C-alpha positions in Angstrom: -8.6 -18.8 -5.0 -5.4 -16.7 -3.9 -3.8 -13.7 -5.0 -0.7 -11.7 -4.5 -1.4 -8.3 -3.5 1.9 -5.8 -4.1 1.3 -2.8 -2.5 3.0 0.6 -3.6 6.6 -0.4 -4.5 7.3 2.8 -6.5 10.8 4.9 -6.7 9.2 7.5 -4.3 8.7 4.9 -1.2 12.1 3.5 -1.9 15.7 4.9 -0.8 16.0 8.3 -2.8 12.6 8.9 -3.0 10.5 11.7 -1.7 8.9 9.5 0.9 11.3 6.9 1.7 10.6 3.9 3.1 14.0 2.7 5.2 15.5 0.0 3.0 12.3 -0.1 1.3 13.9 -1.6 -2.0 15.3 -4.5 0.0 12.1 -6.7 -0.3 11.6 -6.3 -3.9 13.6 -9.6 -4.8 11.4 -11.3 -2.4 8.2 -9.8 -4.0 10.0 -11.1 -7.6 10.1 -14.5 -5.9 6.6 -14.8 -4.8 4.9 -13.2 -7.8 6.2 -16.5 -9.7 4.3 -18.5 -7.5 1.0 -17.1 -7.8 -1.4 -17.5 -10.5 -3.0 -14.0 -9.8 -1.0 -10.9 -9.1 -2.3 -7.6 -8.6 -0.5 -4.0 -7.6 -1.5 -0.8 -6.2 0.3 2.6 -7.0 -0.2 5.7 -5.4 -1.2 8.2 -8.1 -1.5 12.1 -6.8 -2.5 14.8 -8.7 0.0 17.6 -8.1 -1.0 19.8 -5.1 -2.9 16.9 -3.5 -4.8 17.8 -0.3 -2.3 15.2 1.6 1.0 17.2 0.8 2.3 19.6 3.4 3.1 22.0 0.6 -0.8 22.6 0.2 -1.2 24.1 3.6 0.3 27.1 4.7 2.8 27.0 7.7 2.7 23.0 7.5 5.6 20.4 7.3 5.8 17.0 6.3 4.3 14.7 9.1 2.4 17.4 10.7 -1.4 16.6 10.9 -4.5 18.3 9.5 -8.2 18.2 10.0 -10.3 17.1 6.7 -13.8 16.3 6.4 -12.9 12.2 6.6 -10.9 12.6 9.9 -7.1 13.5 11.2 -4.7 13.5 8.1 -1.1 12.9 8.3 0.6 15.6 5.8 3.4 14.4 3.4 5.9 15.1 0.9 4.9 15.6 -2.3 5.2 12.0 -3.7 3.9 9.9 -6.4 2.7 12.7 -8.6 0.9 11.3 -11.6 3.3 11.1 -14.6 6.6 11.2 -12.7 9.6 9.1 -12.0 8.7 9.0 -8.5 5.3 7.5 -9.4 7.1 4.7 -11.3 7.2 1.1 -10.0 10.9 0.6 -9.0 12.8 -0.7 -11.9 13.6 -3.8 -10.2 10.2 -4.8 -9.7 9.0 -7.5 -12.1 5.8 -6.4 -13.0 5.1 -9.0 -16.0 2.9 -10.9 -14.2 0.5 -8.2 -12.9 -2.9 -8.6 -14.4 -4.1 -5.3 -12.4 -3.0 -2.1 -11.3 -5.3 -0.6 -8.8 -4.3 3.6 -8.8 -5.3 5.3 -5.6 -5.1 8.5 -4.4 -6.4 10.2 -7.7 -9.0 12.5 -6.4 -7.0 15.9 -4.9 -9.3 16.3 -1.8 -8.9 13.1 -0.7 -5.8 10.8 0.5 -5.8 6.8 -0.1 -3.8 4.4 1.8 -6.2 1.3 1.3 -6.4 -0.9 -2.1 -10.1 -1.0 -1.2 -11.0 2.3 -0.1 -10.2 6.2 0.2 -9.6 7.5 3.4 -13.1 8.4 4.0 -13.7 4.3 4.4 -16.6 4.7 1.8 -15.2 5.8 -1.5 -14.3 2.2 -3.5 -11.5 1.6 -5.8 -13.7 -1.3 -7.3 -10.8 -4.0 -6.0 -13.8 -5.8 -4.0 -15.8 -6.7 -7.1 -12.7 -7.4 -9.0 -11.7 -10.0 -6.7 -15.6 -11.6 -6.0 -15.6 -11.8 -9.7 -12.7 -14.0 -10.0 -13.7 -16.4 -6.9 -10.6 -15.1 -5.0 -10.7 -15.1 -1.1 -7.3 -15.2 -0.2 -4.6 -12.4 -0.3 -1.2 -12.4 0.6 0.0 -8.7 0.9 3.5 -7.4 0.5 5.2 -4.0 -0.1 5.3 -0.3 1.3 4.7 0.7 3.9 3.6 -1.6 6.7 2.3 1.0 8.9 0.2 2.7 6.3 -0.5 1.4 3.1 -0.2 -2.0 3.5 -2.2 -2.0 7.2 -5.0 -0.1 5.8 -5.2 -2.4 2.9 -5.1 -5.5 5.2 -7.5 -4.0 7.6 -10.0 -3.1 4.8 -9.5 -6.2 3.0 -10.5 -8.1 6.1 -13.7 -5.9 6.4 -14.4 -6.9 2.6 -14.5 -10.7 4.1 -11.2 -11.5 2.3 -8.9 -13.9 4.4 -5.6 -11.8 5.0 -1.9 -12.8 5.1 0.9 -10.3 5.4 4.1 -11.9 4.3 6.5 -10.3 7.2 9.8 -10.4 5.3 8.2 -8.9 2.2 6.9 -5.5 4.0 8.9 -2.3 5.3 7.5 0.4 7.1 7.7 4.1 8.1 7.7 3.7 11.6 6.7 7.0 12.9 6.9 6.8 17.1 6.3 2.8 16.8 3.5 2.5 14.3 4.9 -0.4 12.9 4.7 -2.6 15.8 1.2 -0.9 16.3 0.4 -1.7 12.7 1.0 -5.5 13.4 -0.8 -5.4 16.5 -3.9 -4.0 14.5 -3.7 -6.6 12.0 -3.0 -9.1 13.8 -5.9 -8.4 16.0 -8.5 -8.3 13.4 -7.7 -11.7 12.0 -4.8 -11.3 9.6 -2.2 -13.8 9.8 1.7 -13.4 9.7 3.7 -15.9 7.4 7.1 -15.6 5.7 8.6 -15.8 2.3 9.8 -19.3 3.0 6.6 -20.8 3.9 5.2 -19.8 0.2 8.5 -20.5 -1.8 9.6 -24.0 -2.8 
């Protein structure tokens, strides 16, 4: 069975947000159209406590987009974003969430960041999504949302590792693009076995 995986379409990742993905809101009509075509729709939601360890403001002398070493590896430091209960953490008001059957919140552990829908950034702490999908006999995922080069990429890569077939809807994702990171993300996802599709192929 197929499912649509809508990744982090939240105010802080859209124009005017704290960690804006350029033109991130432009994919929302396509995502809304796609959600009507899937029997199972799953969303992820970035959900950080205040003072999260991935925030540049939590590290003296660091600026957003600097990096630091964490116990689990190199971590990009971000502007404060998607803080629990804030407007920025809310789903974009234009996004139709009525058909969503599961919302996976991630990044709620203060000491570790989480890009992937499947694992925290230590690549071992699980969100439980794999078990949910297996229990519902879902083996194909169609990924859409924000951002192509971070949470979409990591979700796709981990989904492939977990044994799912992954399709990325190319006109329903947008990236931040730090020094060519979007192109690199596509190379990594396709190289790992993901498939690129367009919404035209999925919509009648």
